[in-house]
Backbone as a chain_set.jsonl record, in Angstrom:
{"seq": "MPHPTPENSIPEKDLLESASYMDIDQWLERLRRSDRALYNSMALEVWSIARTMDSLIPGFWNRFMENRQTALKQFVIQRKKEENRE", "coords": {"N": [[0.03, -36.534, -73.246], [1.454, -39.427, -74.472], [4.165, -39.636, -76.793], [4.237, -41.379, -79.875], [6.367, -44.15, -80.006], [8.709, -46.628, -81.125], [8.885, -48.561, -79.067], [6.595, -48.198, -77.379], [4.611, -48.787, -79.129], [4.464, -51.434, -79.565], [2.493, -54.278, -79.096], [1.363, -55.189, -75.806], [1.419, -57.916, -75.069], [3.224, -59.051, -76.947], [5.489, -57.587, -76.257], [5.973, -58.486, -73.646], [6.503, -61.183, -74.178], [8.834, -60.98, -75.745], [10.479, -59.873, -73.855], [11.11, -61.952, -72.148], [13.166, -63.226, -73.405], [15.343, -61.598, -73.277], [18.598, -60.624, -72.151], [20.37, -59.339, -69.249], [21.899, -57.131, -70.085], [20.541, -56.3, -72.37], [18.112, -55.581, -71.223], [18.981, -53.417, -69.641], [19.861, -51.662, -71.644], [17.471, -51.149, -73.008], [16.082, -49.875, -70.961], [17.721, -47.614, -70.629], [17.318, -46.365, -73.138], [14.574, -45.827, -73.001], [14.526, -44.113, -70.807], [16.029, -41.951, -71.806], [14.358, -41.173, -73.925], [12.105, -40.316, -72.488], [13.259, -38.186, -71.036], [13.993, -36.472, -73.174], [11.461, -35.905, -74.214], [10.269, -34.569, -72.041], [11.971, -32.344, -71.902], [11.386, -31.092, -74.319], [8.708, -30.405, -73.885], [8.96, -28.586, -71.717], [10.467, -26.607, -72.973], [8.63, -25.771, -74.952], [6.549, -24.743, -73.396], [7.903, -22.676, -72.059], [8.651, -21.12, -74.253], [6.153, -20.334, -75.246], [5.191, -18.908, -73.0], [7.118, -16.887, -72.934], [6.494, -15.493, -75.222], [4.052, -14.463, -74.486], [4.596, -13.073, -72.107], [7.045, -11.007, -72.203], [10.484, -11.628, -71.511], [10.092, -13.641, -69.74], [11.428, -16.177, -69.892], [14.085, -15.509, -69.266], [13.812, -14.578, -66.606], [12.844, -16.937, -65.484], [15.073, -18.641, -65.788], [16.936, -17.305, -64.177], [15.706, -17.564, -61.654], [15.776, -20.344, -61.479], [18.528, -20.803, -61.336], [19.117, -19.558, -58.882], [17.581, -21.195, -57.169], [18.899, -23.635, -57.547], [21.443, -23.059, -56.466], [20.706, -22.641, -53.781], [19.802, -25.207, -53.194], [22.184, -26.713, -53.424], [23.694, -25.596, -51.322], [22.083, -26.341, -49.152], [22.261, -29.154, -49.323], [24.995, -29.504, -48.798], [25.091, -28.632, -46.151], [23.547, -30.624, -44.945], [25.158, -32.881, -45.456], [27.41, -32.244, -43.932], [26.404, -32.481, -41.395], [26.138, -35.17, -41.047]], "CA": [[-0.179, -37.642, -74.149], [2.757, -39.941, -74.872], [4.478, -39.611, -78.209], [4.451, -42.753, -80.331], [7.736, -44.613, -80.202], [8.664, -48.053, -81.457], [8.686, -49.411, -77.889], [5.243, -48.194, -76.824], [3.663, -49.198, -80.152], [4.461, -52.896, -79.561], [1.443, -54.792, -78.21], [1.901, -55.598, -74.509], [1.687, -59.36, -75.072], [4.472, -59.272, -77.686], [6.563, -56.998, -75.474], [6.266, -59.4, -72.541], [7.129, -62.396, -74.721], [10.21, -60.677, -76.142], [11.226, -59.57, -72.633], [11.59, -63.19, -71.536], [14.367, -63.667, -74.122], [16.401, -60.596, -73.151], [19.519, -60.75, -71.03], [20.417, -58.136, -68.415], [22.425, -56.007, -70.879], [19.455, -55.824, -73.231], [17.173, -54.882, -70.335], [19.568, -52.129, -69.286], [19.86, -50.799, -72.835], [16.08, -50.719, -73.231], [15.784, -48.911, -69.91], [18.43, -46.369, -70.972], [16.631, -45.725, -74.268], [13.298, -45.313, -72.503], [14.833, -42.967, -69.954], [16.448, -40.861, -72.694], [13.168, -40.718, -74.648], [11.307, -39.553, -71.531], [13.982, -36.944, -70.779], [13.855, -35.619, -74.354], [10.069, -35.471, -74.295], [10.06, -33.561, -70.995], [12.714, -31.146, -72.291], [10.62, -30.45, -75.379], [7.526, -29.808, -73.266], [9.393, -27.411, -70.959], [10.85, -25.59, -73.944], [7.445, -25.222, -75.615], [5.841, -23.91, -72.406], [8.696, -21.456, -71.86], [8.557, -20.319, -75.484], [4.81, -19.748, -75.25], [5.134, -17.893, -71.942], [7.979, -15.769, -73.311], [5.777, -14.684, -76.215], [2.976, -13.772, -73.772], [5.211, -12.194, -71.1], [8.455, -10.862, -72.6], [11.452, -11.752, -70.429], [9.723, -14.762, -68.866], [12.478, -17.205, -69.899], [15.236, -14.988, -68.535], [13.482, -14.618, -65.171], [12.751, -18.347, -65.106], [16.424, -19.185, -65.654], [17.549, -16.686, -62.997], [15.109, -18.232, -60.486], [16.276, -21.721, -61.458], [19.912, -20.741, -60.861], [19.043, -19.268, -57.45], [17.083, -22.4, -56.493], [19.958, -24.64, -57.585], [22.456, -22.664, -55.486], [20.149, -22.916, -52.458], [19.772, -26.653, -53.044], [23.554, -27.169, -53.182], [24.05, -25.163, -49.97], [21.333, -27.187, -48.224], [22.851, -30.497, -49.357], [26.287, -29.458, -48.109], [24.796, -28.567, -44.717], [23.094, -31.952, -44.534], [26.308, -33.779, -45.475], [28.288, -31.889, -42.829], [25.782, -32.971, -40.15], [26.249, -36.646, -40.979]], "C": [[1.173, -38.146, -74.627], [2.929, -39.882, -76.38], [4.721, -41.043, -78.669], [5.934, -43.041, -80.545], [7.655, -46.082, -80.55], [8.362, -48.931, -80.246], [7.254, -49.388, -77.374], [4.194, -48.503, -77.886], [3.59, -50.724, -80.263], [3.341, -53.362, -78.632], [2.052, -55.372, -76.932], [2.255, -57.084, -74.479], [3.008, -59.664, -75.778], [5.664, -58.731, -76.915], [6.961, -57.92, -74.328], [6.941, -60.678, -73.041], [8.577, -62.133, -75.123], [11.074, -60.39, -74.92], [11.789, -60.833, -72.005], [12.865, -63.702, -72.213], [15.542, -62.702, -73.971], [17.312, -60.918, -71.978], [19.601, -59.397, -70.313], [20.933, -56.93, -69.191], [21.365, -55.428, -71.801], [18.409, -55.067, -72.412], [17.694, -53.492, -69.998], [19.565, -51.167, -70.465], [18.454, -50.283, -73.132], [15.677, -49.667, -72.193], [16.458, -47.574, -70.195], [17.736, -45.63, -72.105], [15.312, -45.118, -73.828], [13.506, -44.074, -71.655], [15.205, -41.755, -70.798], [15.25, -40.3, -73.453], [12.276, -39.876, -73.731], [11.949, -38.194, -71.255], [13.827, -35.975, -71.957], [12.438, -35.072, -74.502], [9.78, -34.38, -73.266], [10.769, -32.255, -71.355], [11.962, -30.384, -73.373], [9.377, -29.758, -74.816], [7.882, -28.545, -72.49], [9.747, -26.283, -71.913], [9.623, -24.953, -74.582], [6.631, -24.348, -74.661], [6.582, -22.598, -72.212], [8.603, -20.543, -73.077], [7.199, -19.617, -75.563], [4.71, -18.63, -74.223], [5.969, -16.669, -72.3], [7.305, -14.891, -74.361], [4.628, -13.912, -75.554], [3.513, -12.739, -72.786], [6.688, -12.064, -71.455], [9.385, -10.889, -71.377], [11.166, -12.903, -69.486], [10.862, -15.777, -68.75], [13.695, -16.756, -69.1], [14.981, -15.02, -67.029], [13.395, -16.054, -64.666], [14.145, -18.926, -64.867], [17.156, -18.573, -64.452], [17.027, -17.348, -61.722], [15.612, -19.663, -60.354], [17.708, -21.756, -60.917], [19.95, -20.473, -59.358], [18.604, -20.505, -56.669], [18.154, -23.487, -56.466], [21.051, -24.325, -56.57], [21.97, -22.956, -54.069], [20.129, -24.415, -52.182], [21.164, -27.193, -52.708], [23.996, -26.8, -51.766], [23.367, -26.061, -48.941], [21.921, -28.592, -48.168], [24.187, -30.539, -48.623], [26.086, -29.39, -46.599], [24.385, -29.934, -44.186], [24.259, -32.945, -44.488], [27.252, -33.501, -44.304], [27.721, -32.373, -41.498], [25.977, -34.471, -39.976], [27.604, -37.113, -40.587]], "O": [[1.969, -37.361, -75.143], [1.977, -40.053, -77.142], [5.333, -41.834, -77.952], [6.651, -42.269, -81.183], [6.634, -46.722, -80.295], [7.663, -49.936, -80.373], [6.731, -50.427, -76.972], [3.0, -48.487, -77.585], [2.741, -51.248, -80.983], [3.247, -52.891, -77.499], [3.125, -55.974, -76.969], [3.284, -57.465, -73.92], [3.819, -60.44, -75.273], [6.733, -59.341, -76.914], [8.148, -58.116, -74.067], [7.852, -61.194, -72.392], [9.451, -62.963, -74.873], [12.279, -60.639, -74.946], [12.852, -60.786, -71.385], [13.57, -64.533, -71.641], [16.627, -62.968, -74.488], [16.865, -61.418, -70.945], [18.968, -58.429, -70.733], [20.456, -55.815, -68.979], [21.294, -54.214, -71.993], [17.886, -54.042, -72.851], [16.954, -52.51, -70.058], [19.293, -49.979, -70.294], [18.275, -49.112, -73.467], [15.008, -48.687, -72.522], [15.846, -46.519, -70.024], [17.579, -44.41, -72.049], [14.97, -44.009, -74.24], [12.759, -43.102, -71.765], [14.74, -40.647, -70.529], [15.134, -39.084, -73.611], [11.752, -38.844, -74.149], [11.265, -37.171, -71.241], [13.56, -34.79, -71.754], [12.246, -33.914, -74.873], [9.125, -33.386, -73.578], [10.222, -31.175, -71.134], [11.91, -29.155, -73.342], [9.039, -28.649, -75.23], [7.18, -27.539, -72.593], [9.369, -25.133, -71.688], [9.57, -23.734, -74.74], [6.085, -23.325, -75.073], [5.97, -21.53, -72.201], [8.488, -19.326, -72.936], [7.122, -18.438, -75.91], [4.213, -17.544, -74.519], [5.575, -15.54, -72.006], [7.52, -13.679, -74.387], [4.27, -12.827, -76.013], [2.946, -11.655, -72.647], [7.498, -12.904, -71.062], [9.11, -10.262, -70.354], [11.912, -13.125, -68.532], [11.22, -16.19, -67.647], [14.269, -17.539, -68.343], [15.846, -15.445, -66.263], [13.823, -16.351, -63.551], [14.376, -19.615, -63.873], [17.92, -19.268, -63.782], [17.802, -17.657, -60.817], [15.847, -20.141, -59.245], [18.057, -22.638, -60.131], [20.732, -21.095, -58.639], [19.184, -20.828, -55.632], [18.298, -24.185, -55.463], [21.535, -25.226, -55.884], [22.732, -23.461, -53.245], [20.407, -24.846, -51.063], [21.31, -28.03, -51.817], [24.612, -27.618, -51.082], [23.994, -26.492, -47.974], [22.066, -29.16, -47.086], [24.476, -31.498, -47.908], [26.829, -30.021, -45.846], [24.821, -30.351, -43.113], [24.334, -33.765, -43.573], [27.831, -34.432, -43.745], [28.48, -32.646, -40.569], [25.978, -34.971, -38.851], [27.837, -38.318, -40.491]]}, "num_chains": 1, "name": "protein.A"}
């Protein structure tokens, strides 16, 4: 469920009318703010899930972060292999 923000509480008709008066810099700034809000919301959700899981299964967060680090290393190695083939 999306969290209420000033941008998604504006009626769609008003949002579209105000959009016609924005220049490219305003569009980009609105996009950046929306992107940041989405990122923050996702980070909060991940944190709350991890916190809940850690209370149910002690050490969950530590194992999750170790697996994430391993997956990231594998991803970087794979990308380097792909770049070397090109």
